[in-house]
C-alpha positions as CSV (number, residue, x, y, z in Angstrom):
1,M,119.9,161.2,166.7
2,S,120.5,158.1,168.8
3,V,120.7,156.0,165.7
4,I,123.3,158.3,164.1
5,N,125.3,158.2,167.3
6,N,125.4,154.5,167.3
7,M,126.5,154.3,163.7
8,L,129.4,156.7,164.4
9,K,130.5,154.6,167.4
10,N,130.6,151.5,165.2
11,I,132.7,153.2,162.6
12,E,135.2,154.3,165.3
13,Q,135.4,150.8,166.7
14,R,136.2,149.3,163.3
15,E,138.9,151.9,162.6
16,A,140.4,151.0,166.0
17,K,140.5,147.3,165.1
18,Q,142.2,147.9,161.8
19,V,144.7,150.0,163.5
20,S,145.4,147.3,166.0
21,I,145.9,144.7,163.2
22,K,148.3,146.9,161.5
23,E,150.3,147.3,164.7
24,G,151.2,143.5,164.7
25,V,148.3,141.5,166.2
26,S,148.4,138.0,164.6
27,I,145.0,136.5,163.7
28,K,144.6,132.8,162.9
29,P,143.0,132.0,159.5
30,I,139.6,130.3,159.5
31,Y,139.2,127.1,157.3
32,D,135.8,125.6,156.1
33,V,136.2,122.0,157.3
34,R,132.8,120.8,155.9
35,N,133.7,121.7,152.4
36,I,137.0,119.9,152.6
37,V,135.4,116.7,154.0
38,F,132.7,116.7,151.3
39,K,135.3,116.9,148.5
40,A,137.3,114.1,150.1
41,V,134.2,111.8,150.3
42,I,133.4,112.4,146.7
43,L,136.9,111.6,145.6
44,L,136.9,108.3,147.6
45,I,133.6,107.3,146.1
46,M,134.9,107.8,142.6
47,L,138.1,105.8,143.3
48,S,136.0,103.0,144.8
49,V,133.7,102.9,141.7
50,I,136.7,102.8,139.4
51,F,138.3,100.0,141.4
52,L,135.1,97.9,141.5
53,A,134.6,98.3,137.7
54,Y,138.2,97.2,137.1
55,L,137.6,94.1,139.3
56,Y,134.1,92.9,138.1
57,L,134.0,93.8,134.4
58,P,136.3,91.0,133.2
59,T,134.4,88.4,135.3
60,A,131.1,89.6,133.7
61,D,132.5,89.1,130.2
62,K,133.5,85.5,131.2
63,K,130.0,84.8,132.6
64,E,128.4,85.9,129.3
65,T,130.7,83.7,127.3
66,Q,129.9,80.8,129.6
67,R,126.1,81.4,129.1
68,E,126.4,81.2,125.3
69,P,124.8,77.9,124.0
70,V,127.2,75.3,122.8
71,L,126.8,75.0,119.1
72,P,126.8,71.6,117.4
73,K,129.7,70.6,115.2
74,Q,129.3,72.2,111.8
75,K,131.3,72.3,108.7
76,M,131.8,75.6,107.0
77,V,133.4,76.2,103.7
78,A,135.9,78.9,103.2
79,V,137.0,80.1,99.8
80,I,140.4,81.6,99.8
81,T,142.4,82.9,96.8
82,S,146.1,82.9,96.9
83,N,148.1,86.1,97.0
84,L,150.8,84.7,94.7
85,P,151.8,86.7,91.7
86,D,150.6,85.6,88.2
87,S,154.0,84.3,87.2
88,Q,154.2,81.9,90.1
89,D,150.6,80.8,89.8
90,E,151.1,79.6,86.3
91,K,154.1,77.5,87.4
92,S,152.5,76.0,90.5
93,P,151.4,72.4,90.3
94,A,147.8,71.3,91.0
95,E,148.4,69.9,94.5
96,P,150.1,72.1,97.2
97,L,153.0,70.6,99.1
98,V,152.6,70.7,102.9
99,E,156.3,70.2,103.6
100,Q,157.2,73.4,101.7
101,E,156.9,76.9,103.0
102,A,153.3,77.9,103.3
103,V,151.3,81.0,103.8
104,K,149.0,80.2,106.6
105,T,145.8,82.0,107.3
106,V,143.6,81.3,110.2
107,M,139.9,82.0,110.0
108,P,138.7,84.2,112.9
109,I,136.2,82.0,114.8
110,E,134.8,84.9,116.8
111,Q,133.4,86.4,113.6
112,V,132.0,83.1,112.3
113,I,130.1,82.1,115.4
114,P,127.4,84.9,115.3
115,K,127.0,84.3,111.5
116,V,126.3,80.6,112.0
117,N,123.0,81.1,113.8
118,Y,121.5,83.7,111.5
119,L,123.4,83.9,108.2
120,A,124.6,80.3,107.6
121,E,122.5,79.6,104.6
122,P,123.1,82.9,102.7
123,K,126.9,82.5,103.3
124,L,126.9,79.0,102.0
125,S,124.9,79.9,99.0
126,E,127.3,82.7,98.2
127,A,130.2,80.3,98.5
128,T,128.7,77.9,96.1
129,L,127.9,80.7,93.7
130,L,131.6,81.8,93.8
131,V,132.7,78.2,93.3
132,S,130.3,77.7,90.4
133,Q,131.7,80.7,88.5
134,P,134.9,80.4,86.6
135,I,137.8,82.0,88.6
136,V,141.2,82.8,87.1
137,E,143.1,82.4,90.3
138,P,143.5,78.9,91.9
139,V,141.0,78.3,94.7
140,V,141.5,76.2,97.8
141,I,138.5,74.9,99.7
142,A,139.1,74.0,103.3
143,E,136.7,72.6,105.9
144,V,136.7,74.4,109.1
145,K,135.3,72.3,111.9
146,Q,134.2,73.5,115.3
147,S,136.0,71.5,117.9
148,S,134.3,70.1,121.0
149,A,136.3,72.5,123.2
150,L,133.5,75.0,123.3
151,A,132.7,73.9,126.9
152,N,136.2,75.2,127.9
153,K,135.5,78.6,126.3
154,E,138.0,78.0,123.4
155,L,137.3,77.4,119.8
156,T,139.9,76.0,117.4
157,A,139.9,75.9,113.6
158,N,141.9,74.0,111.1
159,E,144.4,76.2,109.3
160,V,143.9,76.8,105.6
161,T,147.2,76.6,103.8
162,V,148.1,77.7,100.3
163,S,151.6,76.5,99.6
164,K,154.2,77.8,97.2
165,P,155.6,74.8,95.3
166,K,159.4,74.4,94.8
167,I,160.5,74.9,91.3
168,T,162.6,71.8,90.4
169,A,163.8,70.2,87.2
170,E,161.0,67.7,87.4
171,T,158.3,70.4,87.6
172,K,159.9,72.3,84.8
173,A,159.8,69.2,82.6
174,K,156.3,68.3,83.3
175,P,153.5,70.2,81.6
176,V,151.8,72.6,83.9
177,T,148.2,71.7,84.8
178,K,146.0,74.2,86.5
179,A,143.9,73.0,89.4
180,K,140.2,72.8,88.4
181,P,137.9,74.6,90.8
182,V,135.7,72.2,92.8
183,T,132.1,72.9,92.0
184,K,129.1,71.9,94.1
185,A,126.2,70.3,92.3
186,K,123.3,72.6,92.6
187,P,119.8,71.0,92.9
188,Q,118.1,72.0,89.7
189,N,114.4,72.7,90.0
190,T,113.2,71.4,86.7
191,M,109.5,71.8,85.7
192,I,108.1,68.8,83.9
193,K,105.5,69.9,81.4
194,S,102.8,67.4,80.7
195,V,102.3,67.1,77.0
196,A,98.7,67.6,76.1
197,E,97.1,64.9,74.2
198,A,96.5,65.8,70.6
199,K,92.8,66.2,70.0
200,S,91.1,64.9,66.9
201,P,89.5,67.3,64.5
202,Q,86.1,65.9,65.4
203,A,86.7,66.6,69.1
204,L,87.8,70.2,68.3
205,L,84.6,70.7,66.2
206,L,82.5,69.4,69.1
207,E,84.1,71.9,71.5
208,Q,83.6,74.8,69.0
209,L,80.0,73.7,68.5
210,A,79.4,73.7,72.3
211,A,81.0,77.2,72.5
212,A,78.6,78.4,69.7
213,K,75.6,77.0,71.5
214,Q,76.6,78.7,74.7
215,A,77.1,82.0,72.9
216,I,73.6,81.7,71.4
217,Q,72.2,81.1,74.9
218,F,73.8,84.3,76.2
219,G,72.7,86.3,73.1
220,L,76.2,86.6,71.6
221,Y,75.0,86.0,68.1
222,N,78.0,87.5,66.3
223,E,80.5,85.2,68.1
224,A,78.2,82.2,67.5
225,I,78.0,83.0,63.8
226,S,81.8,83.3,63.5
227,D,82.3,80.0,65.3
228,L,79.7,78.2,63.2
229,N,81.2,79.6,59.9
230,V,84.5,78.2,61.0
231,I,82.9,74.8,61.6
232,L,81.2,74.8,58.2
233,A,84.4,75.8,56.5
234,Q,86.1,72.7,57.9
235,S,83.0,70.4,57.7
236,P,80.4,71.7,55.2
237,L,78.1,68.8,55.7
238,H,77.8,69.4,59.5
239,V,74.0,69.3,59.8
240,E,73.6,70.7,63.3
241,A,76.1,73.6,62.7
242,R,74.2,74.6,59.5
243,N,70.9,74.5,61.3
244,L,72.2,76.6,64.1
245,L,73.7,79.1,61.7
246,A,70.5,79.5,59.8
247,A,68.5,79.8,63.0
248,T,70.9,82.4,64.3
249,Y,70.5,84.5,61.2
250,F,66.8,84.1,61.5
251,K,66.8,85.4,65.1
252,Q,68.7,88.4,63.8
253,Q,66.0,88.9,61.1
254,D,68.6,88.3,58.4
255,I,66.3,86.0,56.4
256,N,68.3,86.3,53.2
257,S,71.5,85.0,54.9
258,A,69.6,82.1,56.5
259,E,68.1,81.2,53.2
260,Q,71.5,81.3,51.5
261,V,73.0,79.1,54.1
262,L,70.3,76.4,53.8
263,Q,70.3,76.5,50.0
264,A,74.1,76.0,50.0
265,G,73.7,73.0,52.3
266,I,71.0,71.5,50.0
267,R,73.2,71.9,47.0
268,Q,76.0,70.0,48.7
269,S,73.8,67.3,50.3
270,P,70.3,67.2,48.8
271,N,69.2,64.3,51.0
272,V,69.3,66.2,54.3
273,L,65.6,66.7,55.2
274,E,66.3,69.0,58.1
275,W,67.7,71.7,55.8
276,R,64.6,71.3,53.5
277,V,62.2,71.7,56.4
278,M,63.9,74.8,57.7
279,L,64.0,76.4,54.3
280,S,60.3,75.5,53.8
281,K,59.4,77.5,56.9
282,I,61.1,80.5,55.4
283,L,59.4,80.1,52.1
284,I,55.9,79.8,53.7
285,M,56.6,83.1,55.4
286,Q,57.3,84.5,52.0
287,Q,54.2,82.8,50.6
288,Q,56.3,80.7,48.2
289,Y,54.1,77.6,48.4
290,E,55.2,76.0,45.1
291,G,58.8,76.1,46.3
292,V,57.8,74.3,49.5
293,L,56.1,71.6,47.5
294,L,59.2,71.2,45.4
295,L,61.4,70.9,48.5
296,L,59.1,68.5,50.3
297,S,58.5,66.1,47.4
298,D,57.1,62.6,47.6
299,E,60.5,61.0,47.7
300,F,61.1,62.3,51.2
301,E,57.8,61.0,52.6
302,P,59.4,57.8,54.0
303,Q,61.5,59.9,56.4
304,A,58.9,62.6,57.0
305,N,58.1,63.9,60.5
306,L,55.4,66.1,62.0
307,D,56.9,69.3,60.6
308,F,57.1,67.8,57.1
309,W,53.4,67.0,57.0
310,V,52.4,70.3,58.5
311,L,54.4,72.3,56.0
312,Q,53.4,70.1,53.0
313,G,49.7,70.2,53.9
314,T,49.7,74.0,54.5
315,A,51.5,74.7,51.3
316,A,49.3,72.4,49.3
317,Q,46.0,73.8,50.8
318,S,47.3,77.4,50.2
319,A,48.2,76.5,46.6
320,S,44.7,75.0,46.2
321,K,46.1,71.5,45.7
322,H,43.6,69.9,48.1
323,H,44.2,66.3,47.1
324,K,47.8,66.7,48.2
325,A,46.6,68.5,51.3
326,L,44.2,65.7,52.2
327,E,47.1,63.2,52.2
328,S,49.1,65.4,54.5
329,F,46.3,66.2,57.0
330,K,45.2,62.5,57.2
331,H,48.8,61.7,58.4
332,L,48.5,64.5,60.9
333,T,45.1,63.2,62.3
334,K,46.8,59.8,62.8
335,L,49.8,61.3,64.5
336,Q,47.8,63.7,66.7
337,P,44.1,62.6,66.7
338,S,43.2,64.9,69.7
339,Q,44.2,68.1,67.8
340,A,41.0,69.7,66.5
341,K,42.9,71.9,64.0
342,W,44.0,68.9,61.9
343,W,40.3,67.8,61.6
344,L,39.3,71.3,60.7
345,A,42.0,71.5,58.0
346,L,40.9,68.1,56.6
347,A,37.2,69.3,56.6
348,T,38.3,72.5,54.7
349,S,40.0,70.5,52.0
350,K,37.0,68.1,51.7
351,D,34.7,71.1,51.5
352,A,36.8,72.6,48.7
353,L,36.7,69.4,46.7
354,G,32.8,69.3,47.0
355,E,32.6,66.4,49.4
356,Y,30.1,68.1,51.6
357,L,28.9,65.2,53.7
358,D,32.4,64.3,54.7
359,A,33.2,67.9,55.3
360,K,30.1,68.4,57.5
361,Q,31.0,65.4,59.6
362,L,34.7,66.6,60.0
363,Y,33.5,70.1,61.0
364,K,31.5,68.5,63.8
365,V,34.4,66.4,65.0
366,A,36.6,69.5,65.2
367,L,34.0,71.4,67.2
368,D,33.5,68.5,69.5
369,L,37.2,68.2,70.2
370,G,37.5,71.9,71.0
371,G,40.7,73.9,71.5
372,L,40.1,76.0,68.4
373,N,40.6,79.7,68.4
374,T,37.8,82.2,67.8
375,A,38.4,82.5,64.1
376,M,38.5,78.8,63.5
377,T,35.4,78.2,65.5
378,Q,33.4,80.8,63.6
379,H,34.7,79.4,60.3
380,A,33.5,75.8,61.3
381,L,30.1,77.1,62.4
382,Q,29.5,79.2,59.3
383,R,30.4,76.2,57.1
384,L,28.1,73.9,59.0
385,V,25.2,76.4,58.4
386,A,26.0,76.7,54.8
387,L,26.3,73.0,54.2
388,K,22.9,72.4,55.9
389,E,21.3,74.7,53.4
390,A,23.3,73.3,50.5
391,V,22.4,69.7,51.5
């Protein structure tokens, strides 16, 4: 109850104050001084910042311009086309007159300076390209020099003038000549080709023969055959190429082709003993002993080698022509006296001719030398036993 009473008293007091205010009591308004001072301080700070920026920004720009490096004197080329109409360009003389009225254009240096450091070469190359191309309008090329007044923060440029000539009676009388555009000589990068020395046919054949040999070493027989056929088409009497071709066919077990190649060579040059020897080896494999004896006839004995005597003696002994075989094997025992097989072959031919004492002695020589295989050794021993009983 006391709380309710207090509330009622407060309400009555408030109503009494309102009544007193209405009756004419003057109350002074209350102002927030702190808020006003805060706003004034902010306004002063803003004004001071604006004032300082107004004072110091121009000086900062000047300091930056002073810090820029002084560029060396350079020459730049400006290409300017005149704005004259076509009718006046056709009547204008080649050289502009300075004393007449001129249309002057000044190049902005502030735009050129940053391009000098980084884009000088591309700009110059574009200018030269423009100059090198044919242009209908007259072109004036002016040199713009940077003056030495960069230290004083000022740059000056020569003015490029394109003058309008006065049309006089003299100019009308003279034939009109158009000014030729000035072209810059471009450095031409010419490539000098060294002319290869012409190789002789013999050198080319040697190179192709070497390539064929290399192909044979790597087992590329088809490529080797094609190269060798080309060589033989150009030089049919090339001995080594024909030998290689026949040997390559033989390695591929194409015996008929090898035989045909050798026979074609012998027909063209019968005196080549190498082709006869190679063909004789093929004929002995085919047991054509008479053909071997025809190929290795007596006329070739002066230039005979080891293979010649082996093939001739083998063919003669196999064909039961032992007198011919004895001659061949005697040559072999002289060429290779330590080879027991030649002594055994010689003993066999003596035995076949009935010369048993000589045969018996030759069998013993072959067995004493050794190096015979099992079949040869057994043959020599059997013949010795038989000859002892016969003698």
